[in-house]
PAVO-766957 format. One record per residue (C-alpha): residue in one letter; residue number from 0; y, x, z. Coordinates in Angstrom, 2 decimals. Each point is the difference from the previous one (the first is absolute). Example, Ala and Ser with C-alpha at 12.3 -4.5 7.8 and 13.67 -1.06 7.14 Angstrom:
<recs>
+------+-----+---------+---------+---------+
: type : seq :       Y :       X :       Z :
+------+-----+---------+---------+---------+
:    a :   0 :   -4.50 :   12.30 :    7.80 :
:    s :   1 :    3.44 :    1.37 :   -0.66 :
+------+-----+---------+---------+---------+
</recs>
This chain:
<recs>
+------+-----+---------+---------+---------+
: type : seq :       Y :       X :       Z :
+------+-----+---------+---------+---------+
:    m :   0 :    2.52 :   10.55 :   32.50 :
:    q :   1 :    1.04 :    1.23 :   -3.40 :
:    l :   2 :   -1.66 :    2.93 :   -0.06 :
:    l :   3 :   -3.14 :   -1.24 :    1.21 :
:    v :   4 :   -0.16 :   -2.31 :   -2.61 :
:    f :   5 :    0.77 :    2.35 :   -2.54 :
:    l :   6 :   -2.71 :    2.50 :    1.50 :
:    l :   7 :   -2.79 :   -2.71 :   -0.24 :
:    a :   8 :    1.19 :   -1.18 :   -3.55 :
:    y :   9 :    0.17 :    3.26 :   -1.49 :
:    p :  10 :   -3.32 :    1.39 :   -0.31 :
:    f :  11 :   -0.91 :   -3.29 :   -2.11 :
:    i :  12 :    3.11 :    0.49 :   -2.55 :
:    w :  13 :   -1.18 :    3.73 :   -0.43 :
:    l :  14 :   -3.43 :   -1.25 :   -0.42 :
:    v :  15 :    1.05 :   -2.38 :   -2.76 :
:    s :  16 :    2.33 :    2.53 :   -1.48 :
:    k :  17 :   -2.97 :    2.44 :   -0.89 :
:    l :  18 :   -2.36 :   -3.16 :   -1.58 :
:    p :  19 :   -1.11 :    0.23 :   -3.38 :
:    f :  20 :    1.59 :   -3.12 :   -1.95 :
:    p :  21 :   -3.19 :   -1.92 :   -0.20 :
:    l :  22 :   -0.44 :    0.32 :    3.76 :
:    l :  23 :    3.50 :   -0.65 :    0.37 :
:    y :  24 :   -0.38 :   -3.44 :   -2.02 :
:    l :  25 :   -3.15 :   -1.11 :    1.51 :
:    l :  26 :    1.84 :    0.26 :    3.54 :
:    s :  27 :    2.86 :   -2.00 :   -1.51 :
:    d :  28 :   -2.48 :   -3.02 :   -0.58 :
:    m :  29 :   -0.92 :    0.01 :    3.01 :
:    v :  30 :    3.49 :    0.30 :    1.70 :
:    y :  31 :    0.66 :   -2.91 :   -2.36 :
:    v :  32 :   -2.59 :   -2.07 :    1.67 :
:    l :  33 :    1.59 :    0.95 :    3.44 :
:    v :  34 :    3.47 :   -0.62 :   -0.89 :
:    y :  35 :   -0.40 :   -3.40 :   -2.30 :
:    r :  36 :   -3.28 :   -1.82 :    1.08 :
:    i :  37 :   -0.28 :    0.98 :    3.61 :
:    f :  38 :    3.68 :    0.69 :    1.55 :
:    g :  39 :    1.91 :   -1.63 :   -3.13 :
:    y :  40 :    3.08 :    2.31 :    0.59 :
:    r :  41 :    3.26 :   -2.09 :   -0.99 :
:    k :  42 :   -2.38 :   -2.15 :   -2.41 :
:    k :  43 :    2.24 :   -2.92 :    0.51 :
:    v :  44 :    3.42 :    1.77 :   -0.82 :
:    v :  45 :   -2.20 :    1.28 :   -3.23 :
:    r :  46 :   -0.92 :   -3.54 :   -0.71 :
:    a :  47 :    3.14 :   -1.64 :    0.25 :
:    n :  48 :    1.94 :    2.89 :   -2.00 :
:    l :  49 :   -2.63 :   -0.55 :   -2.66 :
:    k :  50 :    0.74 :   -3.38 :   -0.01 :
:    l :  51 :    3.85 :    0.21 :   -0.15 :
:    a :  52 :   -0.31 :    2.36 :   -2.86 :
:    f :  53 :   -2.63 :   -1.63 :   -2.11 :
:    p :  54 :    0.26 :   -3.75 :    0.72 :
:    e :  55 :   -1.45 :   -0.76 :   -3.20 :
:    k :  56 :   -3.22 :    1.26 :    0.70 :
:    h :  57 :   -3.18 :   -1.41 :    1.55 :
:    h :  58 :   -1.14 :    0.37 :    3.80 :
:    d :  59 :   -3.15 :    1.36 :   -1.34 :
:    e :  60 :    2.22 :    2.52 :   -2.06 :
:    i :  61 :    2.09 :    0.91 :    2.83 :
:    r :  62 :   -3.01 :    0.76 :    2.14 :
:    i :  63 :   -1.33 :    2.74 :   -2.73 :
:    l :  64 :    3.45 :    1.45 :   -0.31 :
:    e :  65 :   -0.42 :    0.31 :    3.84 :
:    k :  66 :   -2.82 :    1.76 :   -0.04 :
:    k :  67 :    0.77 :    2.48 :   -2.76 :
:    f :  68 :    3.11 :    0.68 :    1.79 :
:    y :  69 :   -1.73 :    0.84 :    2.93 :
:    k :  70 :   -2.65 :    2.21 :   -1.51 :
:    h :  71 :    2.93 :    1.97 :   -1.58 :
:    m :  72 :    1.89 :    0.44 :    2.88 :
:    c :  73 :   -2.96 :    1.59 :    2.09 :
:    d :  74 :   -0.45 :    2.39 :   -2.97 :
:    m :  75 :    3.68 :    0.56 :   -0.03 :
:    f :  76 :    0.42 :    1.09 :    3.69 :
:    l :  77 :   -3.24 :    2.22 :    0.31 :
:    e :  78 :    1.42 :    1.70 :   -3.48 :
:    m :  79 :    2.93 :    0.61 :    1.87 :
:    v :  80 :   -2.07 :    2.09 :    2.68 :
:    k :  81 :   -1.95 :    1.59 :   -2.72 :
:    t :  82 :    3.17 :    1.56 :   -1.24 :
:    m :  83 :   -0.21 :    2.52 :    2.59 :
:    g :  84 :   -3.16 :    1.11 :   -1.42 :
:    m :  85 :    0.97 :   -0.17 :   -3.80 :
:    s :  86 :    1.18 :    3.31 :   -2.17 :
:    v :  87 :    2.64 :   -0.64 :   -2.25 :
:    e :  88 :   -2.40 :    0.06 :   -3.11 :
:    t :  89 :   -1.80 :   -3.17 :    1.18 :
:    m :  90 :    3.17 :   -1.75 :    0.94 :
:    r :  91 :    1.31 :    0.93 :   -3.72 :
:    k :  92 :   -3.30 :   -1.46 :   -0.86 :
:    r :  93 :   -0.27 :   -3.24 :    1.97 :
:    f :  94 :    3.94 :   -1.07 :   -0.30 :
:    h :  95 :    1.10 :    0.49 :   -3.59 :
:    v :  96 :    3.23 :    0.66 :   -0.88 :
:    t :  97 :    1.03 :   -0.85 :   -3.53 :
:    n :  98 :    2.83 :    1.10 :   -0.80 :
:    p :  99 :    1.57 :    2.32 :    2.52 :
:    e : 100 :    2.07 :    1.86 :   -2.64 :
:    l : 101 :    2.70 :   -3.01 :    0.42 :
:    i : 102 :    0.82 :    1.03 :    3.84 :
:    n : 103 :    0.03 :    3.45 :   -1.15 :
:    s : 104 :    2.16 :   -0.33 :   -2.87 :
:    l : 105 :    2.63 :   -1.66 :    1.75 :
:    a : 106 :   -0.42 :    2.80 :    2.80 :
:    a : 107 :    0.66 :    2.51 :   -2.80 :
:    k : 108 :    3.29 :   -1.95 :   -0.40 :
:    n : 109 :    0.91 :    0.21 :    3.54 :
:    r : 110 :   -0.89 :   -3.37 :    0.42 :
:    s : 111 :   -1.63 :   -1.10 :    3.80 :
:    t : 112 :   -1.87 :   -3.25 :   -0.36 :
:    v : 113 :   -0.82 :   -2.78 :    2.42 :
:    l : 114 :   -3.91 :   -1.35 :   -0.20 :
:    f : 115 :    0.09 :   -3.86 :    0.64 :
:    a : 116 :   -3.28 :   -0.49 :    1.02 :
:    g : 117 :   -2.08 :   -2.97 :    1.92 :
:    h : 118 :   -2.76 :   -0.44 :    2.14 :
:    y : 119 :   -2.46 :   -0.59 :   -3.09 :
:    a : 120 :   -3.04 :    2.09 :   -0.68 :
:    s : 121 :   -0.17 :    3.10 :    1.76 :
:    w : 122 :    3.33 :    0.77 :    1.48 :
:    e : 123 :   -1.49 :    2.81 :    2.35 :
:    w : 124 :   -1.12 :    2.02 :   -3.17 :
:    l : 125 :    3.43 :   -0.53 :   -1.68 :
:    l : 126 :    0.76 :    3.25 :    1.73 :
:    g : 127 :   -2.40 :    1.98 :   -2.37 :
:    i : 128 :    2.45 :   -0.50 :   -3.15 :
:    n : 129 :    1.91 :    2.77 :    1.49 :
:    t : 130 :   -2.48 :    2.74 :   -1.24 :
:    q : 131 :    1.16 :   -0.91 :   -3.40 :
:    l : 132 :    3.91 :   -0.21 :    0.62 :
:    t : 133 :    2.66 :    3.15 :    0.10 :
:    p : 134 :    2.48 :   -2.13 :    2.40 :
:    q : 135 :   -0.05 :    0.24 :    3.44 :
:    p : 136 :   -2.43 :   -2.80 :    0.96 :
:    m : 137 :    1.55 :   -2.16 :    3.24 :
:    a : 138 :   -1.10 :   -3.30 :    1.41 :
:    i : 139 :    1.38 :   -2.29 :    2.73 :
:    y : 140 :   -2.00 :   -1.33 :    2.33 :
:    q : 141 :   -0.37 :   -1.89 :    3.36 :
:    k : 142 :   -0.58 :    1.80 :    2.98 :
:    i : 143 :   -3.03 :   -0.81 :    2.15 :
:    n : 144 :   -0.07 :   -0.87 :    3.51 :
:    n : 145 :   -2.58 :    2.52 :    1.06 :
:    r : 146 :    1.42 :    3.15 :   -0.55 :
:    y : 147 :   -3.63 :    1.54 :   -0.20 :
:    f : 148 :   -1.11 :   -2.14 :   -2.98 :
:    d : 149 :    3.90 :    0.30 :   -1.21 :
:    n : 150 :   -0.48 :    3.86 :   -0.49 :
:    l : 151 :   -3.67 :   -0.73 :   -1.91 :
:    i : 152 :    1.50 :   -2.38 :   -2.27 :
:    k : 153 :    2.55 :    2.61 :   -0.89 :
:    k : 154 :   -2.39 :    2.53 :   -0.52 :
:    i : 155 :   -2.22 :   -2.28 :   -2.02 :
:    r : 156 :    2.89 :   -1.16 :   -2.47 :
:    g : 157 :    1.48 :    3.41 :    0.08 :
:    t : 158 :   -3.20 :    1.36 :   -1.26 :
:    y : 159 :    1.33 :    0.74 :   -3.67 :
:    g : 160 :    3.66 :    1.30 :    1.31 :
:    t : 161 :    1.99 :   -3.28 :    0.24 :
:    d : 162 :    2.87 :   -0.05 :    2.41 :
:    l : 163 :   -0.18 :   -2.75 :    2.39 :
:    i : 164 :    3.37 :   -1.54 :    1.44 :
:    k : 165 :    0.45 :   -2.77 :    2.32 :
:    t : 166 :    1.75 :   -3.37 :   -1.05 :
:    n : 167 :    2.79 :    0.74 :    2.36 :
:    e : 168 :    0.73 :    3.54 :   -1.51 :
:    s : 169 :   -0.34 :   -0.66 :   -3.75 :
:    r : 170 :    3.64 :   -0.77 :   -0.97 :
:    k : 171 :    1.34 :    3.21 :    1.85 :
:    i : 172 :   -2.88 :    2.51 :   -1.41 :
:    i : 173 :    0.17 :   -1.44 :   -3.66 :
:    a : 174 :    3.64 :    0.30 :    0.27 :
:    q : 175 :   -0.26 :    3.85 :    0.86 :
:    m : 176 :   -2.55 :    0.52 :   -2.70 :
:    v : 177 :    2.67 :   -1.72 :   -2.62 :
:    a : 178 :    2.44 :    2.38 :    1.27 :
:    e : 179 :   -1.64 :    3.06 :   -0.23 :
:    k : 180 :   -1.01 :   -1.06 :   -3.54 :
:    k : 181 :   -4.04 :    0.10 :    1.07 :
:    t : 182 :   -2.12 :   -1.66 :   -2.60 :
:    f : 183 :   -2.61 :   -2.36 :    1.67 :
:    v : 184 :   -2.28 :   -3.21 :   -0.62 :
:    l : 185 :    0.58 :   -2.52 :    3.19 :
:    g : 186 :   -2.98 :   -2.55 :    0.37 :
:    i : 187 :    0.86 :   -3.54 :    1.40 :
:    a : 188 :   -2.16 :   -2.71 :    0.64 :
:    s : 189 :    2.32 :   -2.87 :   -0.20 :
:    d : 190 :   -1.58 :   -3.21 :   -0.10 :
:    q : 191 :   -0.45 :   -0.52 :    3.65 :
:    s : 192 :    2.40 :   -2.94 :    1.70 :
:    p : 193 :    3.16 :    1.44 :    1.39 :
:    m : 194 :    1.21 :   -1.40 :    3.72 :
:    m : 195 :    2.52 :   -2.73 :   -0.32 :
:    n : 196 :    2.66 :    1.54 :    1.67 :
:    r : 197 :   -0.17 :    2.68 :   -2.84 :
:    t : 198 :   -0.63 :   -2.19 :   -3.27 :
:    r : 199 :    2.49 :    0.42 :   -2.59 :
:    h : 200 :   -1.60 :   -1.87 :   -2.92 :
:    w : 201 :   -2.64 :   -2.46 :   -0.45 :
:    a : 202 :   -2.14 :   -0.63 :   -3.46 :
:    k : 203 :   -3.10 :   -1.67 :   -1.25 :
:    f : 204 :   -3.30 :    2.13 :    0.85 :
:    m : 205 :   -3.15 :   -2.07 :   -1.39 :
:    d : 206 :    2.15 :   -3.12 :   -0.41 :
:    v : 207 :    1.08 :    0.09 :    3.29 :
:    m : 208 :    3.82 :    0.61 :    1.57 :
:    v : 209 :   -0.17 :    2.97 :    2.44 :
:    p : 210 :    2.48 :    2.96 :    0.91 :
:    i : 211 :   -0.94 :    3.27 :   -1.41 :
:    h : 212 :    0.91 :    3.51 :    0.81 :
:    v : 213 :    2.80 :    1.80 :   -1.86 :
:    g : 214 :    0.29 :    3.30 :    1.41 :
:    g : 215 :   -1.39 :    1.71 :   -2.63 :
:    e : 216 :    2.12 :   -1.42 :   -2.35 :
:    e : 217 :    3.28 :    0.60 :    1.93 :
:    l : 218 :   -1.18 :    3.70 :    0.09 :
:    c : 219 :   -0.51 :    0.05 :   -3.77 :
:    k : 220 :    3.57 :   -1.34 :   -0.46 :
:    k : 221 :    1.47 :    2.01 :    2.20 :
:    h : 222 :   -1.24 :    3.65 :   -1.02 :
:    d : 223 :   -1.00 :   -0.85 :   -3.07 :
:    l : 224 :   -3.70 :    0.49 :    0.22 :
:    v : 225 :   -2.49 :   -1.58 :   -2.75 :
:    p : 226 :   -1.68 :   -2.99 :    1.16 :
:    i : 227 :   -4.07 :   -0.14 :   -1.03 :
:    f : 228 :   -2.34 :   -2.69 :    0.10 :
:    l : 229 :   -3.10 :    1.78 :    1.04 :
:    k : 230 :   -2.86 :   -2.31 :   -1.48 :
:    v : 231 :   -3.70 :    0.43 :    0.96 :
:    k : 232 :   -3.25 :   -1.32 :   -0.91 :
:    k : 233 :   -3.73 :   -0.15 :    1.76 :
:    l : 234 :   -2.09 :    1.23 :   -3.09 :
:    k : 235 :   -2.82 :   -0.23 :    2.38 :
:    r : 236 :   -1.32 :    0.98 :    3.38 :
:    g : 237 :    1.38 :    3.26 :    1.08 :
:    y : 238 :    2.18 :    0.33 :   -3.26 :
:    y : 239 :    3.61 :   -0.83 :   -0.43 :
:    e : 240 :    2.30 :    0.20 :   -2.70 :
:    a : 241 :    3.98 :    0.51 :    0.45 :
:    s : 242 :    2.91 :   -0.16 :   -2.57 :
:    f : 243 :    3.49 :    0.30 :    0.03 :
:    e : 244 :    2.32 :   -2.63 :   -1.40 :
:    v : 245 :    3.78 :    0.54 :   -0.13 :
:    i : 246 :    2.27 :   -2.50 :    1.44 :
:    s : 247 :    3.33 :    1.37 :   -1.07 :
:    e : 248 :    1.11 :    3.34 :   -0.63 :
:    n : 249 :    3.51 :   -1.02 :    0.72 :
:    p : 250 :   -0.04 :   -2.00 :    3.29 :
:    k : 251 :    3.47 :    0.12 :    0.88 :
:    e : 252 :    0.46 :   -2.33 :   -2.88 :
:    v : 253 :   -2.51 :   -2.51 :    0.77 :
:    a : 254 :    0.80 :   -3.09 :    1.92 :
:    d : 255 :   -0.38 :   -0.28 :    3.56 :
:    y : 256 :   -3.14 :   -1.02 :    1.01 :
:    d : 257 :   -1.75 :    0.50 :   -3.50 :
:    i : 258 :   -2.06 :    3.12 :    0.42 :
:    s : 259 :   -1.34 :   -1.71 :    3.04 :
:    e : 260 :   -0.79 :   -3.03 :   -1.57 :
:    t : 261 :   -1.72 :    1.92 :   -2.97 :
:    f : 262 :   -2.00 :    1.90 :    2.08 :
:    m : 263 :   -1.36 :   -3.34 :    2.00 :
:    k : 264 :   -0.60 :   -1.67 :   -3.29 :
:    r : 265 :   -2.26 :    2.71 :   -1.28 :
:    l : 266 :   -1.89 :    0.21 :    2.95 :
:    e : 267 :   -0.47 :   -3.46 :   -0.28 :
:    g : 268 :   -1.07 :    0.88 :   -3.23 :
:    s : 269 :   -2.71 :    2.22 :    1.70 :
:    i : 270 :   -1.15 :   -2.24 :    2.25 :
:    r : 271 :   -0.89 :   -3.13 :   -2.68 :
:    e : 272 :   -1.88 :    2.21 :   -1.94 :
:    a : 273 :   -2.37 :    0.94 :    3.06 :
:    p : 274 :    1.31 :   -1.95 :    3.38 :
:    e : 275 :   -2.87 :    1.66 :    2.01 :
:    y : 276 :    1.53 :    3.27 :    0.16 :
:    y : 277 :    3.36 :   -1.03 :    1.58 :
:    f : 278 :    0.11 :    0.49 :    3.95 :
:    w : 279 :   -0.17 :   -3.59 :    1.14 :
:    t : 280 :   -0.28 :    0.13 :    3.69 :
:    h : 281 :    4.15 :    0.92 :   -0.24 :
:    k : 282 :    1.87 :   -2.93 :    1.10 :
:    r : 283 :    2.12 :    0.39 :   -3.36 :
:    w : 284 :    1.07 :   -3.64 :   -0.02 :
:    k : 285 :    0.87 :   -0.43 :    3.92 :
:    h : 286 :    3.81 :   -0.79 :   -0.79 :
:    r : 287 :   -0.66 :   -2.30 :   -2.76 :
:    n : 288 :    1.14 :   -2.76 :    1.91 :
:    k : 289 :    3.39 :    1.20 :    0.88 :
:    v : 290 :    1.17 :    0.77 :   -3.24 :
:    p : 291 :    3.90 :   -1.03 :   -0.32 :
:    k : 292 :    0.96 :   -3.42 :   -1.04 :
:    e : 293 :    1.41 :    0.95 :   -3.52 :
:    l : 294 :   -3.24 :    2.02 :   -0.57 :
:    a : 295 :   -2.16 :   -2.65 :    0.66 :
:    v : 296 :    0.29 :   -1.72 :   -3.57 :
:    l : 297 :   -0.37 :    2.97 :   -2.00 :
+------+-----+---------+---------+---------+
</recs>
């Protein structure tokens, strides 16, 4: 069954990857009508998240943000497929990195880095930054149940040379890279909600107390990796800009959880600047009612 689903979907995926950008975005407009207006994909979740994050906004403002988000989401997923047919030159033009020298200069000093990124703007095109960096690019990803689609996603995300490592293998592989004195840049999407049985820290995100991931910070502290916030802006349809911001060059000297909280605060700043580019279909605040009593008043 997995193979059948993949074989039925792949011709469409291939065709989308070959579309010129004007036709790609025309298709995205049509997909938006289906996803938002006809099927209402996760509309209740999106609306609830927006109301929770922006309680001061009027009903009409929430609806405007909601529509903008769905249009962006459709663009972004078709852009991910388009990666299969994009040249390095096109990627660099459409996903511009303002300061790749920051990562490269750290690598020249034998310092490996961890990029803390959120599901904001275009995280699928983030892998295109690797064409401008000198250290070995790596990214942690969650395996997809359908192995055929999993292989396809790995192929798409590995287009520009990124080594994808599974979540449950990441600590072992990073330790091995460090032991072999290999310089690398590791990308982690750190804004999703951790499972409650793995929660070790709570912090405010969009003024709501939630559990946060701290695995990236733990890797930085254990192996002396430099934590970097990856700030992304959407300039216009199909064009993005990314900048690297050092959180600390001495992670072992930073108080526990400060790196993780700094990342969340900086991501929140990006969200408040342009909320429509955050991935609101995630149930990011689903554990907010389980906050420990001693933290509830913070």
